[in-house]
Structure formats: C-alpha cells, structure tokens
C-alpha positions as semicolon CSV with decimal commas, in nm:
position;residue;x (nm);y (nm);z (nm)
1;M;0,032;-0,010;-0,006
2;A;0,095;0,321;-0,074
3;Y;0,246;0,580;0,182
4;I;-0,003;0,910;0,197
5;I;0,146;1,233;0,311
6;N;-0,110;1,543;0,342
7;D;0,132;1,812;0,403
8;L;0,497;1,822;0,315
9;T;0,554;1,901;0,655
10;E;0,536;1,552;0,731
11;L;0,785;1,421;0,500
12;K;1,067;1,404;0,746
13;K;1,350;1,242;0,559
14;P;1,414;1,295;0,172
15;L;1,223;1,050;-0,040
16;Q;1,497;0,869;-0,254
17;K;1,515;0,980;-0,643
18;P;1,153;1,059;-0,661
19;V;0,991;0,997;-0,983
20;L;0,685;1,218;-0,970
21;T;0,343;1,260;-1,182
22;I;0,053;1,561;-1,069
23;G;-0,321;1,602;-1,118
24;N;-0,640;1,515;-1,001
25;F;-0,723;1,201;-1,143
26;D;-1,067;1,195;-1,146
27;G;-1,162;0,841;-1,232
28;V;-0,842;0,660;-1,238
29;H;-0,880;0,549;-1,557
30;K;-0,668;0,349;-1,820
31;G;-0,506;0,742;-1,921
32;H;-0,392;0,779;-1,536
33;L;-0,276;0,413;-1,567
34;V;-0,056;0,486;-1,860
35;L;0,118;0,798;-1,633
36;F;0,151;0,567;-1,342
37;D;0,276;0,275;-1,509
38;K;0,567;0,539;-1,679
39;V;0,650;0,646;-1,283
40;Q;0,724;0,313;-1,217
41;E;0,876;0,198;-1,475
42;I;1,134;0,522;-1,463
43;A;1,166;0,483;-1,089
44;N;1,257;0,103;-1,110
45;A;1,524;0,193;-1,387
46;I;1,643;0,416;-1,175
47;G;1,610;0,280;-0,821
48;G;1,407;0,536;-0,696
49;Q;1,021;0,579;-0,577
50;S;0,725;0,615;-0,737
51;V;0,493;0,936;-0,672
52;V;0,188;1,079;-0,758
53;M;0,094;1,421;-0,630
54;T;-0,295;1,459;-0,606
55;F;-0,564;1,757;-0,412
56;D;-0,850;1,761;-0,218
57;P;-1,100;1,903;-0,245
58;H;-1,054;1,903;-0,651
59;P;-0,967;2,295;-0,727
60;I;-1,260;2,353;-0,972
61;K;-1,466;2,321;-0,647
62;I;-1,254;2,604;-0,474
63;M;-1,182;2,792;-0,768
64;K;-1,543;2,777;-0,953
65;P;-1,745;2,657;-0,638
66;G;-2,085;2,507;-0,790
67;N;-1,971;2,516;-1,130
68;G;-1,733;2,179;-1,080
69;P;-1,826;1,873;-1,274
70;P;-1,974;1,562;-1,052
71;L;-1,650;1,354;-0,947
72;I;-1,653;0,961;-1,054
73;T;-1,422;0,910;-0,751
74;L;-1,448;1,087;-0,405
75;I;-1,083;1,091;-0,240
76;K;-1,129;0,762;-0,029
77;Q;-1,168;0,562;-0,323
78;K;-0,909;0,774;-0,549
79;L;-0,646;0,729;-0,353
80;R;-0,742;0,353;-0,273
81;L;-0,730;0,313;-0,639
82;I;-0,392;0,457;-0,679
83;S;-0,306;0,283;-0,439
84;E;-0,380;-0,012;-0,590
85;A;-0,190;0,081;-0,889
86;G;0,133;0,016;-0,733
87;I;0,239;0,353;-0,635
88;D;0,480;0,394;-0,338
89;V;0,384;0,756;-0,223
90;I;0,093;0,986;-0,287
91;F;0,083;1,336;-0,201
92;C;-0,302;1,383;-0,124
93;L;-0,227;1,834;-0,066
94;P;-0,554;2,035;0,036
95;F;-0,658;2,249;-0,172
96;T;-0,710;2,603;-0,109
97;R;-0,710;2,944;-0,285
98;Q;-0,418;3,040;-0,135
99;F;-0,273;2,735;-0,296
100;G;-0,394;2,812;-0,651
101;S;-0,268;3,163;-0,609
102;I;0,125;3,004;-0,610
103;S;0,263;3,078;-0,958
104;G;0,390;2,813;-1,180
105;R;0,741;2,887;-1,122
106;D;0,682;2,912;-0,731
107;F;0,538;2,551;-0,747
108;V;0,799;2,352;-0,937
109;R;1,078;2,562;-0,734
110;E;0,927;2,541;-0,405
111;I;0,718;2,256;-0,371
112;L;0,829;2,048;-0,629
113;V;1,186;2,085;-0,602
114;E;1,280;2,231;-0,276
115;G;0,996;2,046;-0,111
116;I;0,992;1,669;-0,224
117;G;1,351;1,711;-0,468
118;V;1,187;1,555;-0,769
119;Q;1,461;1,374;-0,993
120;E;1,188;1,303;-1,304
121;V;0,845;1,418;-1,363
122;V;0,584;1,241;-1,629
123;V;0,261;1,478;-1,687
124;G;0,013;1,440;-1,950
125;Y;-0,006;1,619;-2,302
126;D;-0,250;1,872;-2,201
127;Y;-0,086;1,949;-1,817
128;T;-0,090;2,283;-1,693
129;F;-0,032;2,446;-1,349
130;G;0,019;2,720;-1,102
131;N;-0,201;3,053;-1,078
132;K;-0,459;3,061;-1,350
133;R;-0,325;2,768;-1,500
134;Q;-0,019;2,976;-1,695
135;G;0,240;2,658;-1,594
136;N;0,282;2,470;-1,911
137;I;0,475;2,168;-1,995
138;N;0,747;2,456;-2,222
139;L;0,780;2,604;-1,854
140;L;0,809;2,276;-1,663
141;K;1,117;2,146;-1,899
142;D;1,251;2,495;-1,928
143;M;1,249;2,463;-1,526
144;G;1,399;2,082;-1,542
145;K;1,707;2,192;-1,698
146;E;1,736;2,488;-1,505
147;L;1,692;2,302;-1,185
148;G;1,821;1,965;-1,277
149;F;1,508;1,727;-1,344
150;K;1,438;1,530;-1,620
151;V;1,016;1,582;-1,776
152;H;0,863;1,342;-1,991
153;V;0,560;1,376;-2,170
154;V;0,261;1,108;-2,219
155;E;0,032;1,107;-2,530
156;P;-0,314;1,096;-2,504
157;V;-0,466;0,755;-2,482
158;Y;-0,745;0,613;-2,743
159;F;-1,041;0,323;-2,725
160;G;-1,085;0,336;-3,073
161;Q;-1,178;0,682;-3,194
162;T;-1,281;0,770;-2,793
163;L;-0,997;0,953;-2,584
164;V;-0,980;0,800;-2,212
165;S;-1,090;1,120;-2,024
166;S;-1,298;1,216;-1,716
167;T;-1,507;1,394;-1,900
168;S;-1,563;1,110;-2,136
169;I;-1,656;0,827;-1,905
170;R;-1,878;1,101;-1,692
171;N;-2,118;1,138;-2,024
172;L;-2,121;0,736;-2,091
173;V;-2,206;0,715;-1,694
174;R;-2,429;1,018;-1,746
175;A;-2,592;0,813;-2,077
176;G;-2,603;0,495;-1,879
177;N;-2,344;0,317;-2,155
178;L;-2,188;0,193;-1,815
179;A;-2,024;-0,089;-2,069
180;E;-1,854;0,197;-2,277
181;A;-1,731;0,379;-1,960
182;N;-1,617;0,056;-1,748
183;R;-1,443;-0,026;-2,085
184;L;-1,212;0,349;-2,043
185;L;-1,234;0,285;-1,642
186;G;-1,057;-0,028;-1,672
187;R;-1,315;-0,152;-1,364
188;D;-1,685;-0,131;-1,344
189;Y;-1,799;0,192;-1,255
190;Q;-1,859;0,187;-0,880
191;I;-2,117;0,390;-0,623
192;S;-2,106;0,345;-0,265
193;G;-2,322;0,420;0,037
194;V;-2,550;0,302;0,330
195;V;-2,886;0,134;0,310
196;I;-3,193;0,285;0,436
197;K;-3,543;0,236;0,481
198;G;-3,738;0,263;0,199
199;A;-4,086;0,308;0,117
200;G;-4,136;-0,052;0,143
201;R;-4,333;-0,139;-0,179
202;G;-4,074;-0,359;-0,296
203;T;-4,168;-0,631;-0,074
204;K;-4,517;-0,537;0,051
205;L;-4,674;-0,477;-0,295
206;L;-4,451;-0,634;-0,521
207;N;-4,314;-0,954;-0,324
208;I;-3,963;-0,857;-0,419
209;P;-3,747;-0,708;-0,165
210;T;-3,542;-0,466;-0,256
211;A;-3,241;-0,221;-0,013
212;N;-3,252;0,123;-0,104
213;L;-2,910;0,337;-0,083
214;S;-2,840;0,645;0,022
215;P;-2,516;0,762;-0,211
216;V;-2,214;0,934;-0,152
217;D;-2,066;0,986;-0,493
218;E;-2,156;1,255;-0,691
219;L;-2,198;1,085;-1,035
220;I;-2,513;0,896;-1,076
221;P;-2,541;0,676;-1,377
222;K;-2,857;0,737;-1,593
223;R;-3,260;0,638;-1,464
224;G;-3,295;0,280;-1,574
225;V;-3,225;-0,098;-1,429
226;Y;-2,921;-0,207;-1,429
227;A;-2,771;-0,556;-1,372
228;V;-2,497;-0,481;-1,099
229;E;-2,275;-0,667;-0,862
230;V;-2,247;-0,563;-0,515
231;E;-2,001;-0,576;-0,244
232;M;-2,087;-0,562;0,145
233;D;-1,966;-0,713;0,446
234;A;-2,156;-1,025;0,381
235;G;-2,001;-1,119;0,089
236;R;-2,021;-1,027;-0,304
237;Y;-2,379;-1,104;-0,466
238;Y;-2,519;-1,024;-0,800
239;G;-2,855;-0,808;-0,848
240;V;-3,044;-0,593;-1,040
241;C;-3,044;-0,215;-0,968
242;N;-3,353;0,023;-1,028
243;I;-3,263;0,426;-1,085
244;G;-3,498;0,665;-1,088
245;H;-3,850;0,810;-1,008
246;N;-4,066;0,511;-0,949
247;P;-4,320;0,662;-1,180
248;T;-4,587;0,386;-1,194
249;F;-4,668;0,536;-0,803
250;G;-4,676;0,854;-0,944
251;E;-4,414;1,180;-0,835
252;N;-4,107;0,997;-0,656
253;P;-3,775;1,175;-0,538
254;L;-3,522;0,990;-0,686
255;S;-3,403;0,650;-0,551
256;I;-3,132;0,338;-0,582
257;E;-3,324;0,042;-0,525
258;I;-3,117;-0,302;-0,566
259;H;-3,242;-0,637;-0,527
260;L;-2,989;-0,955;-0,435
261;L;-2,997;-1,252;-0,584
262;D;-2,990;-1,523;-0,412
263;F;-2,937;-1,298;-0,055
264;S;-3,154;-1,317;0,261
265;G;-3,088;-1,099;0,538
266;D;-3,118;-0,785;0,680
267;I;-2,869;-0,503;0,585
268;L;-3,014;-0,184;0,678
269;G;-2,784;-0,001;0,774
270;K;-2,485;-0,155;0,600
271;E;-2,238;0,002;0,365
272;L;-2,253;-0,136;0,029
273;A;-2,083;-0,077;-0,311
274;I;-2,285;-0,133;-0,652
275;N;-2,043;-0,226;-0,970
276;F;-2,279;-0,134;-1,269
277;I;-2,218;-0,407;-1,566
278;K;-2,518;-0,284;-1,794
279;L;-2,774;-0,128;-1,840
280;L;-3,084;-0,321;-1,883
281;R;-3,359;-0,165;-1,985
282;E;-3,467;0,263;-1,924
283;E;-3,711;0,321;-1,695
284;R;-4,094;0,364;-1,760
285;A;-4,411;0,377;-1,641
286;F;-4,631;0,107;-1,616
287;N;-5,033;0,073;-1,582
288;A;-5,072;-0,149;-1,277
289;E;-4,840;-0,292;-0,992
290;G;-4,875;-0,655;-1,148
291;E;-4,736;-0,510;-1,458
292;L;-4,445;-0,354;-1,274
293;A;-4,393;-0,663;-1,145
294;E;-4,402;-0,917;-1,415
295;Q;-4,128;-0,649;-1,574
296;I;-3,885;-0,681;-1,323
297;M;-3,918;-1,070;-1,280
298;K;-3,816;-1,028;-1,639
299;D;-3,532;-0,781;-1,546
300;I;-3,399;-1,063;-1,298
301;K;-3,415;-1,342;-1,578
302;R;-3,205;-1,130;-1,804
303;A;-2,978;-1,048;-1,532
304;R;-2,935;-1,414;-1,408
305;E;-2,846;-1,488;-1,758
306;L;-2,614;-1,248;-1,856
307;F;-2,420;-1,353;-1,485
308;G;-2,488;-1,708;-1,594
309;L;-2,658;-1,791;-1,277
310;Q;-2,912;-2,116;-1,232
311;K;-3,237;-2,093;-1,117
C-alpha cells in the first residue's frame, strides 16, 4: 500500500530519487494508469520511488464553486485506486485559494524541487499548473533544465475513436453506457453508500425485496434498470438495481433500489458498493403494479442469464 502524505511538513526524510506525476486523476482511468506505469518504469530503472501528487478537494470546487462537474471518484476511493496501481507514495495536498494562487515557477521550485526533491516528472500531454493555470509543459521543461530534473510527456490514450478522459467517462455514465465507461475506466463503475429505509413497495406490493441506497457519490448513472454486482460485509452478490423516480407510483424523489439475487438477510444501515455492469432497460411507468412486477421478474431473469446463474 502507498504511503499517503497530506502535508509537505510530514515529509521527515527525503524520498529516494522520487519520480513524480501530478494531477487530479478523477476516475483513475486507463489514461491515468498509463502515467502511473511510466512513473513506475522510470523509478524502477533509476532505483527510485514512484510518487503521485493529487489534491483534495478538486481544485475546481475551490476556484469555481458550484460549477465543477460531479466527481467520478471521491477522495477515499481515488486514493485506494492509486495505491492499488502500485504507487509508492501519494501526496494528497489540501487545495485552497492560497495554494491555487502560487505561480507556476514557485510551484516547481518550492514544492517539486525544494519540498520533494524530484528527479524526474511525468505529465500528460495537456498538463497545466500554477496560478490561473499559466504554467505549461514548456515552462516545466525549461525549469527542469535549470533545476536538474527530467520531464517526460505522455501522449493521449484512445480506445478506438474515443479519448480516454474523465469527461468522456462522465458523459458515458450519464448516458447509461456503462459497458463503454467501464472499458475506459478499466474496471466497473462504482457508487457506494448506506442502506436506508425505503417506501417498502418492493416487499409489500410486489413481493420483490429491495435495499434502498443513500449514496455518497456525486455521479449517478442515468435512470434505468441495471445488472450489478454488490460488495458488502456479507460478501459479493449479483443483483438488479433500479435508479429512478418510480413513476408507476406517481411523483417520487430519485431513489436507488437494489434487489440482491440469492440473498436473504437484513442489511438496513449497512454500507455497500454497487458495481454497474450493464443497462438492462430505461425507466418507464407501468399501468398497474402487476405489470411492473412482471417486468421486474423479466429484468431479474435477464440479469441471471447475464451472470450465468441457474434458477
């Protein structure tokens, strides 16, 4: 597991030939993994440590409050994914307006060189930094020559015609195209939260018990019914997840309901994570409860077939 540092003053002794990449890394997708692989490759070659610098909260939430996109990965999940990628050290620095006002030159000199002692830096093709994002790759390379560190630039990553980017993934998740979003992420898109008490329609009216999730995540997939895999303390289970307003029962707030396959037990108040595998159908209103129950049974049958489960 990576050693996580939240403040440069926590660095009590110099890192060993640190090779660093910097970014927000929202989503920790396949484009980010290419950067991490390059960092580790160079670090291994020079006998150094692989290092990632990221920020909390996301800078746009401080510099343009209310205008930022919903995050794909909140900080806890992001740090776990970076660590699982094999990085040695993560600097997760608090982002403030004061931090955001540091000039590009001061950021490189005071933080990267004097604070961390970077040997080599790996950045993406569109990397900018410093106050008003005035620092760019050319400045970074110039300062590398001046201060004695190497700069490596990684080209964009494409899958077919699609650029692997946080923006692309957000758009795919919002559109319900989880299969393509998962391809760019390199894993299943996940949201997590706590099971809360719902309206009770699943068991009382439809005889199909569901768990209602209160999510912590910002980016919720398009309304519809999904085949999912659920992780919780009791284990991993397949299921069917409905995201929507339950239009068959009138106007309702958005809810996230999960029916777990081959599971019985009380999970009220428990934490769980939902991995989205495939959109089965879009949300629609039904004329009667019986018609809805019949469709849900069809959804469950499709999910079972998708997961290769016998019934």
